[in-house]
MARBA-3410 file (N, C-alpha, C, O; in Angstrom, 1 decimal):
182
60.0,-44.9,335.4,60.2,-43.5,335.1,61.4,-43.3,334.3,62.5,-43.9,334.7 ~ 61.4,-42.6,333.1,62.5,-42.4,332.3,63.5,-41.4,332.9,63.1,-40.7,333.8 ~ 64.7,-41.4,332.4,65.7,-40.5,332.9,65.4,-39.0,332.5,65.8,-38.1,333.2 ~ 64.6,-38.8,331.4,64.3,-37.5,331.0,63.4,-36.9,332.1,63.5,-35.7,332.4 ~ 62.4,-37.6,332.6,61.4,-37.1,333.5,62.0,-37.1,335.0,61.3,-36.6,335.9
63.1,-37.7,335.2,63.7,-37.9,336.5,64.0,-36.5,337.1,63.8,-36.3,338.3 ~ 64.5,-35.6,336.4,64.9,-34.3,336.9,63.7,-33.4,336.8,63.0,-33.3,335.8 ~ 63.4,-32.6,337.9,62.3,-31.7,337.9,62.6,-30.5,336.9,61.6,-29.9,336.4 ~ 63.8,-30.3,336.5,64.1,-29.2,335.5,63.5,-29.5,334.1,63.2,-28.6,333.4 ~ 63.5,-30.8,333.8,63.0,-31.2,332.5,61.5,-31.1,332.4,60.9,-31.3,331.3
60.8,-30.9,333.5,59.3,-30.8,333.5,58.8,-29.4,333.7,57.6,-29.2,333.8 ~ 59.8,-28.5,333.7,59.4,-27.1,333.8,58.7,-26.6,332.5,59.2,-26.8,331.4 ~ 57.6,-25.9,332.7,56.9,-25.3,331.6,56.7,-23.8,331.9,56.3,-23.5,333.1 ~ 57.0,-22.9,331.0,56.7,-21.5,331.3,55.3,-21.2,330.9,54.9,-21.3,329.7 ~ 54.5,-20.9,331.9,53.0,-20.7,331.7,52.8,-19.4,330.8,52.0,-19.5,329.8
53.4,-18.3,331.1,53.2,-17.1,330.3,54.6,-16.5,330.2,55.1,-15.9,331.1 ~ 55.1,-16.6,329.0,56.4,-15.9,328.7,56.4,-14.4,328.9,55.4,-13.8,328.6 ~ 57.5,-13.9,329.5,57.5,-12.5,329.9,58.3,-11.8,328.8,59.3,-12.3,328.3 ~ 57.9,-10.6,328.5,58.6,-9.8,327.4,59.6,-8.8,328.0,60.2,-8.0,327.3 ~ 59.7,-8.8,329.4,60.6,-7.8,330.0,62.1,-8.1,329.6,62.4,-9.3,329.4
62.9,-7.1,329.6,64.3,-7.2,329.2,65.1,-7.5,330.4,65.1,-6.8,331.4 ~ 65.8,-8.6,330.4,66.7,-9.1,331.5,67.8,-8.0,331.8,68.1,-7.8,332.9 ~ 68.3,-7.4,330.7,69.4,-6.4,330.9,68.9,-5.1,331.6,69.7,-4.4,332.1 ~ 67.6,-4.9,331.6,67.1,-3.7,332.3,66.7,-3.9,333.7,66.3,-3.0,334.4 ~ 66.8,-5.2,334.2,66.4,-5.5,335.5,67.6,-5.3,336.5,68.7,-5.4,336.0
67.3,-5.0,337.8,68.3,-4.8,338.8,68.6,-6.1,339.5,67.7,-6.9,339.8 ~ 69.9,-6.4,339.7,70.4,-7.6,340.4,71.6,-8.1,339.7,72.4,-7.4,339.0 ~ 71.9,-9.4,340.0,73.1,-10.0,339.4,72.7,-11.1,338.4,71.6,-11.1,338.0 ~ 73.7,-11.9,338.0,73.4,-12.9,336.9,72.5,-14.0,337.4,71.9,-14.7,336.6 ~ 72.4,-14.2,338.7,71.6,-15.3,339.2,70.1,-14.9,339.6,69.2,-15.7,339.4
70.0,-13.6,340.0,68.6,-13.2,340.4,68.5,-11.7,340.2,69.4,-10.9,340.6 ~ 67.4,-11.3,339.5,67.1,-9.9,339.3,65.7,-9.6,339.6,64.8,-10.5,339.6 ~ 65.4,-8.3,339.9,64.0,-7.9,340.2,63.4,-7.3,339.0,63.9,-6.4,338.3 ~ 62.2,-7.8,338.6,61.4,-7.3,337.5,60.4,-6.3,338.0,59.6,-6.6,338.8 ~ 60.5,-5.1,337.5,59.6,-4.0,337.9,58.2,-4.2,337.3,57.3,-3.6,337.8
58.1,-4.9,336.2,56.8,-5.1,335.5,55.9,-6.0,336.3,54.7,-5.7,336.6 ~ 56.5,-7.2,336.7,55.6,-8.1,337.5,55.9,-8.1,339.0,55.2,-8.8,339.7 ~ 56.8,-7.3,339.4,57.1,-7.1,340.9,57.5,-8.4,341.5,57.2,-8.7,342.7 ~ 58.3,-9.2,340.8,58.8,-10.5,341.3,60.3,-10.6,341.0,60.8,-9.9,340.1 ~ 61.0,-11.4,341.8,62.4,-11.7,341.5,62.4,-12.8,340.4,61.5,-13.7,340.4
63.3,-12.7,339.4,63.4,-13.6,338.3,64.7,-14.3,338.6,65.8,-13.7,338.7 ~ 64.7,-15.7,338.6,65.8,-16.5,338.9,66.3,-17.1,337.6,65.6,-17.7,336.8 ~ 67.6,-17.0,337.4,68.3,-17.5,336.2,68.8,-18.9,336.5,69.8,-19.1,337.1 ~ 68.0,-19.9,336.1,68.4,-21.3,336.4,69.7,-21.7,335.7,70.4,-22.6,336.1 ~ 70.0,-21.1,334.6,71.2,-21.4,333.8,72.5,-21.0,334.5,73.6,-21.4,334.1
72.4,-20.1,335.5,73.5,-19.7,336.3,73.7,-20.5,337.6,74.6,-20.2,338.4 ~ 72.8,-21.5,337.8,72.9,-22.4,338.9,73.4,-23.7,338.5,73.3,-24.1,337.3 ~ 74.0,-24.5,339.4,74.4,-25.9,339.1,73.1,-26.7,339.0,72.0,-26.2,339.4 ~ 73.2,-27.8,338.4,72.0,-28.7,338.2,71.4,-29.0,339.6,70.1,-29.0,339.7 ~ 72.2,-29.3,340.6,71.6,-29.6,341.9,70.9,-28.4,342.5,69.8,-28.5,343.1
71.5,-27.2,342.4,70.9,-26.0,343.0,69.6,-25.7,342.3,68.6,-25.3,342.9 ~ 69.6,-25.8,340.9,68.4,-25.5,340.2,67.3,-26.5,340.5,66.1,-26.1,340.7 ~ 67.6,-27.8,340.6,66.6,-28.8,341.0,66.0,-28.5,342.4,64.8,-28.6,342.6 ~ 66.9,-28.2,343.3,66.4,-27.9,344.7,65.5,-26.6,344.7,64.5,-26.6,345.4 ~ 65.9,-25.6,343.9,65.1,-24.4,343.9,63.7,-24.7,343.3,62.7,-24.2,343.9
63.6,-25.5,342.3,62.3,-25.8,341.6,61.5,-26.6,342.6,60.3,-26.4,342.7 ~ 62.1,-27.6,343.3,61.3,-28.4,344.2,60.8,-27.7,345.5,59.7,-28.0,346.0 ~ 61.6,-26.7,345.9,61.2,-26.0,347.1,60.5,-24.7,346.9,60.1,-24.0,347.8 ~ 60.2,-24.3,345.6,59.6,-23.1,345.3,58.1,-23.2,345.7,57.4,-24.2,345.4 ~ 57.6,-22.1,346.3,56.2,-22.1,346.7,55.6,-20.8,346.0,56.2,-19.8,346.0
54.4,-20.9,345.6,53.7,-19.8,345.0,54.2,-19.5,343.6,54.7,-20.3,342.9 ~ 54.0,-18.2,343.2,54.3,-17.8,341.9,55.8,-17.5,341.8,56.3,-16.7,342.6 ~ 56.5,-18.1,340.8,58.0,-17.9,340.7,58.3,-17.7,339.2,57.7,-18.3,338.3 ~ 59.1,-16.7,339.0,59.6,-16.4,337.6,61.0,-16.9,337.5,61.9,-16.7,338.3 ~ 61.2,-17.6,336.3,62.6,-18.1,336.1,63.0,-17.7,334.7,62.2,-17.4,333.8
64.3,-17.7,334.5,64.9,-17.5,333.2,65.8,-18.8,332.9,66.6,-19.2,333.8 ~ 65.6,-19.4,331.7,66.3,-20.6,331.4,66.6,-20.7,330.0,66.0,-20.1,329.1 ~ 67.6,-21.6,329.7,68.0,-21.9,328.3,67.6,-23.4,328.1,68.1,-24.2,328.9 ~ 66.8,-23.7,327.1,66.4,-25.1,326.9,67.0,-25.6,325.6,67.0,-24.9,324.6 ~ 67.6,-26.8,325.6,68.1,-27.4,324.4,66.9,-27.9,323.5,65.8,-27.9,323.9
67.3,-28.3,322.3,66.3,-28.8,321.4,65.6,-30.0,321.9,64.4,-30.3,321.6 ~ 66.3,-30.8,322.7,65.8,-32.1,323.2,64.9,-31.8,324.4,64.3,-32.8,324.9 ~ 64.8,-30.6,324.9,63.9,-30.2,326.0,64.6,-30.1,327.3,64.0,-29.6,328.3 ~ 65.8,-30.5,327.5,66.5,-30.4,328.7,67.0,-29.0,329.0,67.3,-28.2,328.0 ~ 67.1,-28.6,330.3,67.5,-27.3,330.7,69.0,-27.2,330.8,69.6,-28.1,331.4
69.6,-26.2,330.3,71.0,-26.0,330.4,71.3,-25.3,331.8,70.7,-24.3,332.1 ~ 72.2,-25.9,332.5,72.6,-25.3,333.8,74.1,-24.9,333.8,74.8,-25.2,332.8 ~ 74.6,-24.3,334.9,75.9,-23.8,334.9,77.0,-24.9,334.8,78.0,-24.7,334.2 ~ 76.7,-26.1,335.3,77.7,-27.2,335.2,77.5,-28.1,334.0,78.0,-29.2,334.0 ~ 76.8,-27.6,333.0,76.6,-28.3,331.8,77.6,-27.8,330.8,77.4,-26.8,330.1
78.7,-28.5,330.6,79.8,-27.9,329.7,79.4,-27.9,328.2,79.8,-27.0,327.5 ~ 78.6,-28.9,327.8,78.3,-29.0,326.3,77.3,-27.8,325.9,77.6,-27.2,324.9 ~ 76.3,-27.6,326.7,75.3,-26.5,326.4,76.0,-25.1,326.4,75.7,-24.4,325.5 ~ 76.8,-24.8,327.4,77.4,-23.5,327.5,78.5,-23.3,326.5,78.7,-22.2,326.0 ~ 79.1,-24.4,326.1,80.1,-24.3,325.1,79.5,-23.9,323.8,80.0,-23.1,323.0
78.3,-24.5,323.4,77.6,-24.1,322.2,77.2,-22.6,322.3,77.3,-21.9,321.3 ~ 76.6,-22.2,323.4,76.2,-20.8,323.6,77.4,-19.9,323.4,77.3,-18.8,322.8 ~ 78.5,-20.2,324.1,79.7,-19.3,324.0,80.2,-19.3,322.6,80.6,-18.2,322.1 ~ 80.1,-20.4,321.9,80.6,-20.5,320.5,79.8,-19.6,319.6,80.3,-18.9,318.8 ~ 78.5,-19.6,319.8,77.6,-18.8,319.0,77.8,-17.3,319.3,77.8,-16.5,318.4
77.9,-17.0,320.6,78.1,-15.6,321.1,79.5,-15.1,320.5,79.5,-14.0,320.0 ~ 80.5,-16.0,320.5,81.8,-15.6,320.0,81.7,-15.3,318.5,82.3,-14.4,318.0 ~ 80.9,-16.2,317.8,80.8,-16.0,316.3,80.1,-14.7,316.0,80.4,-14.0,315.1 ~ 79.0,-14.4,316.8,78.3,-13.1,316.5,79.1,-11.9,316.9,79.1,-10.9,316.1 ~ 79.9,-12.0,318.0,80.8,-10.9,318.4,81.8,-10.7,317.3,82.2,-9.5,317.0
82.4,-11.8,316.8,83.4,-11.6,315.8,82.9,-11.0,314.5,83.5,-10.2,313.9 ~ 81.7,-11.4,314.1,81.1,-10.9,312.9,80.8,-9.4,313.1,81.0,-8.6,312.2 ~ 80.3,-9.0,314.3,80.0,-7.6,314.6,81.3,-6.8,314.6,81.3,-5.7,314.0 ~ 82.3,-7.3,315.2,83.6,-6.6,315.2,84.1,-6.4,313.8,84.6,-5.4,313.5 ~ 84.0,-7.5,313.0,84.5,-7.4,311.6,83.7,-6.4,310.8,84.3,-5.6,310.0
82.4,-6.3,311.0,81.6,-5.4,310.3,82.0,-3.9,310.7,82.1,-3.1,309.8 ~ 82.2,-3.7,312.0,82.5,-2.3,312.4,83.9,-2.0,311.9,84.1,-0.8,311.5 ~ 84.8,-2.9,312.0,86.2,-2.6,311.5,86.2,-2.3,310.0,86.9,-1.4,309.6 ~ 85.4,-3.1,309.3,85.3,-2.8,307.8,84.7,-1.5,307.5,85.2,-0.7,306.6 ~ 83.7,-1.1,308.3,83.1,0.2,308.1,84.1,1.4,308.4,84.2,2.3,307.6
84.8,1.3,309.5,85.8,2.3,309.8,86.9,2.3,308.8,87.4,3.4,308.5 ~ 87.3,1.2,308.3,88.4,1.1,307.3,88.0,1.8,306.0,88.7,2.5,305.4 ~ 86.7,1.5,305.6,86.2,2.1,304.4,86.1,3.6,304.6,86.4,4.4,303.6 ~ 85.7,4.1,305.7,85.6,5.5,305.9,87.0,6.2,305.9,87.1,7.3,305.4 ~ 87.9,5.5,306.5,89.3,6.0,306.5,89.8,6.1,305.1,90.5,7.1,304.7
89.6,5.1,304.3,90.1,5.1,302.9,89.4,6.2,302.1,90.1,6.9,301.3 ~ 88.1,6.4,302.3,87.4,7.5,301.6,88.0,8.8,302.0,88.2,9.7,301.1 ~ 88.2,9.0,303.3,88.8,10.3,303.7,90.2,10.6,303.2,90.5,11.7,302.9 ~ 91.0,9.5,303.1,92.4,9.7,302.6,92.3,10.1,301.1,93.0,11.0,300.7 ~ 91.5,9.4,300.3,91.4,9.7,298.9,90.7,11.0,298.6,91.0,11.7,297.6
89.8,11.4,299.5,89.2,12.7,299.3,90.1,13.8,299.6,90.0,14.9,298.9 ~ 91.1,13.6,300.5,92.1,14.7,300.7,93.1,14.8,299.6,93.6,15.9,299.4 ~ 93.3,13.8,298.9,94.3,13.8,297.8,93.8,14.6,296.6,94.5,15.2,295.8 ~ 92.5,14.6,296.4,91.9,15.4,295.3,91.9,16.9,295.7,92.7,17.3,296.5 ~ 91.0,17.6,295.2,90.9,19.0,295.6,89.8,19.1,296.7,89.0,18.2,296.9
89.9,20.2,297.4,88.9,20.4,298.5,87.5,20.6,298.0,86.6,20.6,298.8 ~ 87.3,20.7,296.7,86.0,20.9,296.1,85.3,19.5,295.8,84.3,19.5,295.1 ~ 85.8,18.4,296.2,85.2,17.1,295.9,83.8,17.1,296.5,83.6,17.4,297.7 ~ 82.9,16.7,295.8,81.5,16.7,296.2,80.7,17.9,296.0,79.5,17.9,296.2 ~ 81.3,19.0,295.6,80.6,20.3,295.4,80.2,20.3,293.9,81.0,20.2,293.0
78.9,20.4,293.7,78.4,20.5,292.3,78.2,21.9,291.9,77.6,22.7,292.6 ~ 78.8,22.3,290.8,78.6,23.6,290.3,78.2,23.5,288.8,78.6,22.6,288.1 ~ 77.3,24.4,288.4,76.9,24.4,287.0,78.1,24.8,286.1,78.9,25.6,286.4 ~ 78.1,24.1,284.9,79.1,24.4,284.0,78.8,25.8,283.3,77.7,26.0,282.8 ~ 79.8,26.7,283.3,79.6,28.0,282.7,80.5,28.1,281.5,81.6,27.6,281.4
79.9,28.6,280.4,80.6,28.8,279.2,81.4,30.1,279.3,80.9,31.1,279.8 ~ 82.7,30.1,278.9,83.5,31.4,279.1,83.0,32.4,278.1,82.7,32.2,276.9 ~ 82.9,33.6,278.6,82.5,34.8,277.8,83.7,35.6,277.5,84.5,35.9,278.4 ~ 83.9,35.9,276.2,85.1,36.7,275.8,85.0,38.1,276.4,83.9,38.7,276.4 ~ 86.1,38.6,276.8,86.1,40.0,277.4,85.9,41.0,276.3,85.3,42.1,276.5
86.5,40.8,275.1,86.3,41.7,274.0,86.1,40.9,272.7,86.7,39.9,272.5 ~ 85.2,41.4,271.9,84.9,40.7,270.7,86.0,41.1,269.6,86.3,42.2,269.4 ~ 86.6,40.0,269.0,87.6,40.4,268.0,87.0,41.1,266.8,85.8,40.8,266.4 ~ 87.8,42.0,266.1,87.2,42.8,265.0,87.2,42.0,263.7,86.4,42.2,262.9 ~ 88.2,41.1,263.6,88.2,40.2,262.4,88.1,38.8,262.9,88.5,38.4,263.9
87.4,38.0,262.1,87.2,36.6,262.4,88.5,35.8,262.0,89.0,36.1,260.9 ~ 88.9,34.9,262.8,90.1,34.2,262.4,89.7,33.2,261.3,88.6,32.7,261.2 ~ 90.7,32.9,260.4,90.5,32.0,259.3,91.2,30.7,259.6,92.3,30.7,260.3 ~ 90.6,29.6,259.2,91.2,28.3,259.4,91.2,27.6,258.1,90.3,27.8,257.3 ~ 92.2,26.7,257.8,92.3,26.0,256.6,93.7,25.6,256.3,94.6,25.9,257.0
93.9,24.8,255.1,95.2,24.4,254.7,96.0,25.6,254.1,95.4,26.5,253.5 ~ 97.3,25.5,254.4,98.1,26.6,253.9,98.5,26.3,252.4,98.9,25.2,252.1 ~ 98.4,27.3,251.5,98.8,27.2,250.1,99.7,28.3,249.9,99.4,29.5,250.0 ~ 100.9,28.0,249.5,101.9,29.0,249.2,101.7,29.5,247.8,101.3,28.8,246.9 ~ 101.9,30.8,247.5,101.7,31.4,246.2,102.8,30.9,245.2,103.9,30.8,245.6
102.4,30.7,244.0,103.4,30.3,243.0,104.2,31.6,242.6,103.6,32.6,242.4 ~ 105.5,31.5,242.4,106.2,32.7,242.0,105.9,33.1,240.6,105.9,32.2,239.7 ~ 105.7,34.3,240.4,105.5,34.9,239.1,106.7,35.7,238.6,107.3,36.3,239.5 ~ 107.1,35.5,237.4,108.3,36.3,236.9,108.0,37.7,237.0,107.0,38.2,236.6 ~ 109.0,38.4,237.5,108.9,39.9,237.5,109.4,40.5,236.2,110.4,40.0,235.7
108.7,41.4,235.6,109.1,42.0,234.3,110.4,42.9,234.5,110.6,43.5,235.6 ~ 111.2,42.8,233.6,112.4,43.6,233.6,112.1,45.0,233.3,111.4,45.3,232.3 ~ 112.5,45.8,234.1,112.2,47.3,233.9,113.5,48.0,233.8,114.5,47.7,234.4 ~ 113.3,49.1,233.1,114.5,49.9,233.0,114.1,51.3,233.3,112.9,51.7,233.0 ~ 114.9,52.1,233.9,114.5,53.4,234.3,114.2,54.3,233.1,115.0,54.3,232.1
113.2,55.1,233.2,112.9,56.1,232.2,113.3,57.4,232.8,113.5,57.6,234.0 ~ 113.5,58.4,231.9,113.9,59.7,232.3,113.0,60.3,233.4,113.4,61.1,234.2 ~ 111.7,59.9,233.3,110.8,60.5,234.3,110.6,59.6,235.5,109.8,59.9,236.4 ~ 111.3,58.6,235.6,111.2,57.7,236.8,110.1,56.7,236.6,109.8,56.0,237.6 ~ 109.5,56.5,235.5,108.4,55.6,235.3,109.0,54.2,234.9,110.2,54.0,234.9
108.1,53.3,234.6,108.6,52.0,234.1,108.4,51.9,232.6,107.6,52.5,232.0 ~ 109.3,51.1,232.1,109.2,50.8,230.7,108.4,49.5,230.5,108.7,48.5,231.2 ~ 107.4,49.5,229.7,106.6,48.4,229.5,106.8,47.9,228.0,106.8,48.7,227.1 ~ 107.0,46.7,227.8,107.2,46.1,226.5,106.0,45.3,226.1,105.4,44.7,227.0 ~ 105.8,45.3,224.9,104.7,44.5,224.4,104.2,45.0,223.0,104.8,45.9,222.5
103.3,44.3,222.4,102.8,44.7,221.1,101.9,45.9,221.3,101.2,46.1,222.3 ~ 101.9,46.7,220.3,101.2,48.0,220.3,99.9,47.7,219.6,99.8,47.2,218.5 ~ 98.8,48.1,220.3,97.5,47.9,219.6,97.2,49.3,219.1,97.3,50.3,219.8 ~ 96.8,49.3,217.9,96.5,50.6,217.2,95.0,50.8,217.4,94.2,50.0,217.2 ~ 94.8,52.0,217.8,93.4,52.4,218.0,92.9,53.0,216.7,93.6,53.8,216.1
91.8,52.7,216.3,91.3,53.3,215.1,91.1,54.8,215.3,90.6,55.3,216.3 ~ 91.5,55.5,214.3,91.5,57.0,214.4,90.1,57.4,213.9,89.6,56.9,212.9 ~ 89.6,58.3,214.6,88.4,58.9,214.1,88.7,60.2,213.4,89.4,61.1,213.9 ~ 88.2,60.3,212.2,88.5,61.5,211.4,87.4,62.5,211.6,86.2,62.1,211.6 ~ 87.8,63.7,211.7,86.8,64.7,211.9,86.5,65.4,210.6,87.4,65.8,209.8
85.4,65.6,210.3,85.1,66.3,209.1,84.5,67.7,209.5,83.7,67.8,210.4 ~ 84.9,68.6,208.8,84.5,69.9,209.1,83.6,70.4,208.0,83.1,71.5,208.1
END
């Protein structure tokens, strides 16, 4: 007989796996009562190897068990340091990842709320763009363009006339005279 088959734990086969949730059953880590099948469920992994072997050998009738099995087929018991170390390591890794995810989520939310407060309280409010309407229509239209200064023109020298008019100088154009005949 090989050492693998020497232990009754290595020959345990679960005839019909149960879908009941262990965490919803009443009891402790070693034995809980299942309301679905109306039986006690024994956790072999919380027993020492000797206790678990004795339980399996002395069990009569229908018995429900909960166990962790390695890839090589052996059952993990409470006094198996290698198997539980692997399970604890995996559980620790999953818990660390979950904690990191939650911490990152809350950190992100905190940063978003800090930056949202620094802006205006209207952040996130969408309003349609409105074109400003003038309150009064201007009477003249404004002009735009390059500035051109006027060129200075010489002013004519004027001298006062007795009637206060201006004296104009220049060539006299003679108008042809029309002669009237009578």
